[in-house]
C-alpha positions in Angstrom: -41.5 -85.0 65.1 -44.0 -82.9 64.0 -43.6 -80.3 66.9 -39.7 -80.4 65.8 -40.9 -79.4 62.2 -42.6 -76.3 63.7 -40.5 -75.1 65.8 -37.8 -75.1 62.8 -40.1 -73.0 60.7 -40.9 -70.9 63.4 -37.1 -70.2 63.6 -37.1 -69.5 60.1 -39.8 -67.5 59.8 -38.3 -65.5 62.6 -35.0 -65.3 61.0 -36.2 -64.2 57.6 -38.3 -61.3 59.6 -35.2 -60.2 61.3 -33.2 -60.2 58.2 -35.7 -58.3 56.4 -36.4 -55.5 59.2 -32.5 -55.0 58.9 -32.1 -56.2 62.4 -29.2 -58.7 61.2 -27.3 -55.8 58.9 -27.3 -56.4 55.1 -24.8 -58.5 53.5 -24.8 -57.8 49.8 -23.7 -53.8 49.5 -26.6 -52.5 48.0 -28.1 -49.1 48.6 -30.8 -49.6 50.9 -28.8 -48.7 54.3 -31.6 -46.3 56.2 -29.7 -46.6 59.8 -26.7 -46.4 58.3 -28.1 -43.5 56.6 -29.3 -41.6 60.2 -25.9 -42.3 61.7 -24.2 -40.2 59.3 -23.0 -36.7 60.2 -25.4 -34.0 58.4 -27.9 -36.9 56.8 -30.1 -34.2 55.3 -27.1 -32.8 53.6 -26.7 -36.2 51.9 -28.1 -37.1 48.5 -28.6 -40.8 47.3 -27.6 -41.7 43.7 -28.3 -44.7 41.6 -24.8 -46.1 40.4 -25.7 -45.7 37.1 -25.9 -42.0 37.7 -22.5 -42.7 39.8 -20.7 -44.3 36.9 -22.1 -41.4 34.7 -20.0 -38.8 36.5 -16.9 -40.7 37.0 -16.9 -41.2 33.2 -17.3 -37.4 32.9 -14.6 -36.3 35.3 -11.7 -37.0 32.9 -13.0 -35.4 29.7 -13.6 -32.0 32.3 -10.3 -32.4 33.2 -8.8 -32.9 29.9 -10.7 -29.5 28.9 -9.9 -27.6 31.8 -6.1 -28.4 30.8 -6.9 -27.3 27.1 -7.8 -24.3 28.3 -5.0 -23.4 31.0 -2.5 -24.3 28.1 -4.5 -21.9 25.6 -4.2 -19.1 28.0 -0.7 -19.8 28.9 0.0 -19.7 24.9 -2.0 -16.5 24.5 -0.2 -14.8 27.1 3.7 -16.5 26.0 2.4 -14.9 22.0 1.2 -11.3 23.1 4.9 -11.1 25.3 6.9 -12.3 22.1 5.6 -9.7 20.2 8.6 -7.6 19.4 8.7 -3.7 20.2 8.1 -0.7 17.5 12.2 -0.1 16.1 13.5 3.7 16.5 12.8 5.9 13.4 17.0 5.3 12.3 18.3 9.3 12.3 18.8 10.9 9.0 21.8 11.1 6.8 21.4 14.9 6.0 19.0 17.5 6.4 19.4 20.9 4.7 17.6 24.4 6.1 17.6 27.2 3.7 18.0 29.7 2.1 19.2 32.8 4.9 20.3 36.1 4.0 22.9 36.6 6.5 21.4 38.7 9.1 18.6 35.9 9.2 21.7 33.6 9.4 23.3 34.5 11.9 20.3 34.7 13.9 19.5 30.8 12.9 22.8 30.0 14.1 22.8 31.2 17.4 19.4 29.3 18.2 21.3 26.1 17.0 23.8 26.7 19.7 22.5 25.2 22.6 22.2 21.9 20.5 25.8 21.6 20.6 25.9 19.9 17.1 29.9 20.2 16.5 31.2 18.7 13.2 27.4 17.6 12.3 26.5 21.2 11.4 28.1 23.1 9.0 26.9 26.2 6.5 27.1 26.7 2.9 26.8 28.9 0.2 23.6 28.3 -1.9 24.7 28.8 -6.1 23.2 31.3 -7.7 21.6 31.4 -11.1 24.3 32.9 -13.6 26.7 30.2 -14.9 30.2 31.9 -13.7 32.3 28.7 -15.0 32.3 25.0 -16.3 33.8 22.2 -14.6 35.4 18.5 -15.7 34.8 16.3 -13.2 34.1 12.8 -12.2 30.8 12.6 -10.4 31.1 12.5 -6.2 31.7 9.1 -5.4 30.2 8.6 -2.2 32.6 8.4 0.2 36.8 10.1 0.1 38.1 6.5 0.1 36.2 5.8 -2.8 37.0 9.2 -4.5 40.5 8.3 -3.8 40.6 4.8 -5.3 38.9 7.5 -8.5 41.7 9.4 -8.1 44.3 6.0 -8.5 42.6 5.2 -11.1 43.1 8.7 -13.1 47.1 8.2 -12.0 47.2 4.8 -13.4 45.7 6.2 -17.0 48.5 9.4 -16.8 46.6 11.8 -15.3 48.2 14.2 -13.0 46.1 17.5 -13.4 43.1 17.1 -10.5 42.0 17.0 -7.1 39.3 15.5 -4.6 36.6 17.8 -4.1 36.0 17.8 -0.3 33.7 20.9 0.3 30.0 20.9 1.1 29.1 21.5 -2.3 27.0 19.0 -4.1 29.9 17.7 -5.8 31.4 16.6 -3.0 33.5 13.5 -3.3 33.9 13.4 -6.7 37.0 14.6 -8.7 38.1 18.0 -10.4 40.2 17.9 -13.2 40.4 21.7 -14.6 37.8 24.7 -14.0 37.3 27.0 -17.2 35.8 30.1 -18.3 34.3 28.9 -21.4 32.3 25.6 -22.2 34.6 25.5 -25.3 37.5 25.4 -23.1 35.9 22.7 -21.1 35.2 20.1 -24.1 38.1 20.7 -25.5 39.9 19.4 -22.2 36.9 16.5 -21.7 38.4 15.3 -25.0 41.7 15.3 -24.3 40.9 13.3 -21.1 38.5 10.9 -23.5 41.8 9.8 -25.4 43.7 9.0 -21.9 41.3 6.6 -21.2 38.9 8.4 -18.8 34.9 7.2 -19.6 33.0 8.8 -16.7 34.2 12.5 -16.6 31.8 15.2 -17.6 31.1 18.8 -18.2 29.1 20.8 -15.6 28.2 24.6 -15.9 29.0 26.0 -12.3 26.7 28.9 -10.9 27.8 32.3 -9.7 27.7 32.7 -5.8 24.4 34.2 -4.3 24.3 35.7 -0.6 22.0 33.3 0.3 23.2 30.8 2.9 22.1 27.0 3.9 22.6 24.7 7.2 23.1 21.1 6.4 23.0 18.4 9.9 23.9 15.6 9.8 23.4 12.1 11.6 19.8 13.7 12.8 18.1 11.4 14.9 14.1 12.0 15.5 15.0 14.2 18.8 16.9 16.3 17.0 14.8 16.7 13.7 12.3 17.5 16.4 14.3 20.1 17.9 15.2 21.7 14.2 11.6 22.2 13.3 11.1 24.1 16.3 13.5 26.9 15.8 13.0 26.9 12.0 9.3 27.4 13.2 10.3 31.2 13.5 12.1 31.6 10.0 8.9 31.1 7.9 10.7 32.0 4.5 13.0 28.8 4.8 12.7 25.1 4.0 13.9 21.6 4.7 15.1 19.1 2.2 17.4 16.0 2.7 21.0 16.3 1.2 23.8 14.1 0.9 
């Protein structure tokens, strides 16, 4: 009996010794597996970490991914905003530009320099007014367009006024309505008084200046490129200036 107990204890101790030395493997799944580590490829490149450190690494991975996604979205939004910046709009053309004043010989030379631009109806020439009063005109001020001037003329006909005409030249009174031209201011004022009695409320008297020997050129729908060309030509005519017109 004692021999059996002795043999049993010896077997148990041998089993515990073998287990402690790793000869029987490990069943708890813990981290101490030196023989398995030695059987790995490139064991020197492997690093053992604790379970606590491994859990921290796993917990931080989603946050890193979220930050990366946020940075990507920010970059994409910045690129979209940069691409959505509207381009600068081109400058609108000028309605009317006048260049003067020219004596006749200089006007002819200037006109010859304009020929290659082929402006057609967009270019016109006019005589500049003098400094002395030559007559007085009774008129309704410019209406802005021929259509508006024609409507004003129809209103005059409705009031019984028949002596009128729409001004269509390139003078400052263009698209106004003339109601008579008189040599003296007194005669013009008498005509205005008669028109007022007929119900005309917007007519007025304006002195007309005598013609001069000076000329000016007018240009319409002047785009920036055309304005640059005109400025380049005008540079050879230092006694002229540029002004807007209607």
